[in-house]
N, C-alpha and C positions, 0 to 999 in steps of 0.2 A: 697609173697605179690605182688600184681599187682599195676602198676603205669602207667598212660597214659600221654604222652607228646605230645603237639601240636607244630608243626614246619612249617615253610614256606621254600619251596625249590625252587631252580632255575631248571626248567625242562630241559633246554638245558644242563646244567653242571651236573645235578644230585646231587647238593650240597645244604646243609642247608645254608640259608642266615639269616642275622641279621635284620629281619623284624618282628614286633610284630604280632603274630597271631590274637590278638584282633582287630587290625586295618584292617585286610584283608577281602575283600568282592569280591567274584568272579564277580558279575555283574559290579562292579566298575572297576575291572581289565580289563574287556572286553570292557570298554568304553574309558579308558584313553590311549591316544596316547603313544606308546612306551612300553606299558605293555602287549601287545599281538602281535601275528603274524597271518597274513592271511595264510590259508592253500591252497595249490594247489589242484585241483580236484583229481589228482592222489594220493596225500597223505591224503586226507580228507575222509578216509574210514568210519569214524563215522558221517560224514555229519554235522559237527559243525561249519564250515566256518572259524573260528579263534580259536586260542589256547592261553591261558594266558601264560605269561613268568614265573610267580611264582604260586605255588599251595600250599594249606594248606594240610598237611598230619598228621596222628595220629599214634603214635607208642606206643604200649602197652608193657611194660617191666614186666617180672616176674623173680624174683631172679636175677636181674641185667642183664638179657639177653632179646633180642627182642623176644617177644612171638607172637605178631600180628602186622601187618602193615595194616593200614586202609587208603585206597586211594579213593579220589573222582573220579567218572567216569561219563561220559555223552555221549550221542549219540542219533541220530534221530531214533525214532520208526516208527509207522504208522502216527500219527497225530501231533507229536511234539517231543521235546527233552526229553529223559529219563535222570533223574538225580539220581545218587545213589552212593553207597559206595561198594567197593570190599575189603573184609578183607582177608589177606593172612597170613598164618602161618609163623613162624620164619625161615622156610627153604626157604622162598621167592618164593615158587612154588606151594604150596598146598592151595587151597581155604578154608578159614574158614567160609565165608558167602558172600552173595550178597544181597543187600537191595536197593530198589528204594524208594526215598522219594517224588519224584514228577514226574508225567507223565500225558499224555493225551490219554492213550490207551483205547480201547473199552471195557466197562464192559463185563465180561463173556468170552472175547476172549484175546486180548493182555493184559488187566488189570490183567490177571491171573499171571503176574509176581509178584503180591503181595500175591499169594496163598502160605501159609506156606509149603504145600507139595512140590510145585515146588521149592521154595527157599531151602528146605532141600536137594534137589538133587545136589546142588552145593558143599556142604561140602565134602571135601576130594578129589575133582577133581584137576587135575594138569593143570597148565597154560602153561609151557614150556616143549618142548621135550629136549632130551639130547643135541641137537645141538643149543639150545637157541631159536628155532622157537616157536612163540606163536601158540598153537594148540587147546586151549580151545574153544569150540563152542557149540551152540545149534543146534541140528540136527532136521530134519523132522522125526516125529514119535518117537519111543522109542529106547533108547540105548540098544544094545544087550550086555549082561554080558560077552559073550565070544568074543566080538569084540576086536581086537588089540588096538583100540582107546578108549576103555571103560573109561579110566581115564581122557580122554580129552573131553568127550561128555556129554551133558545134554539133556534130553528129550525135544522135541519141544512142543509147545502149539497148540492144534488143532484150526484151523481157524485164527491163528495169525502169519502167515509166515513173514510178514514185521516186526512185533515186534521182533520175534526171530532173524531175520537177523540183526536188529538194535542192539540187545544185543551182538550177535557174533561180529559185527563190532566195537562196543565200547570197548569190551574186547581186541580185536586185536590192536586197536589204542592205548589205554591207557597203555597196557602192553608192547608195542613196543618202538622203539627207539625215537619216537617223544613224547611219554608219559613218563612213570615212569621207563623204563628200565635202564637208566643211574643212577638214584637214587638207584634202587635195586642193580645194580652191585657195586655201591660205598658202600652200606651197607654191602655187603658181604666182603668187604675189610677192613672196619673200624668198630669200636665200637662207636655207637652214644650215 
């Protein structure tokens, strides 16, 4: 039997906090003094300018074990911020899916991030290499099945280089130490 829990986490500490998920709104968090931090140009690879202190996450349990972790992600594409969710399997490394719910990308080009065929390419891809480095990325062209990096690469979208770069950058940011990495590492250690 499957059960989904919604939680608020402290991104810096990677810990669950006692804040009601019902009262959480990202836009409000990014406006209220003390609830966000400005990012340096060097650290802002997703081009979001500021990052919230707390984030809403979803955990799907199956047979009392974490089956899927669903994380909000965002980053700049060609014309604006891409807002979506990255679903990760219970091994905390395998992509279960990537879905964008809001963007301003060009129809027929960058907006192909909504294409079910492209979204299907993400399932089963790996995020981290053995050394913990975020390696998942969208490449230019098609992924070669015999490539050493096959499990870390997703086909690019023709005519949408900046959108693809934006997706790669938002994955790198949110799966890294300034994003959800601390939370993921804590989940590996404890039973939520």
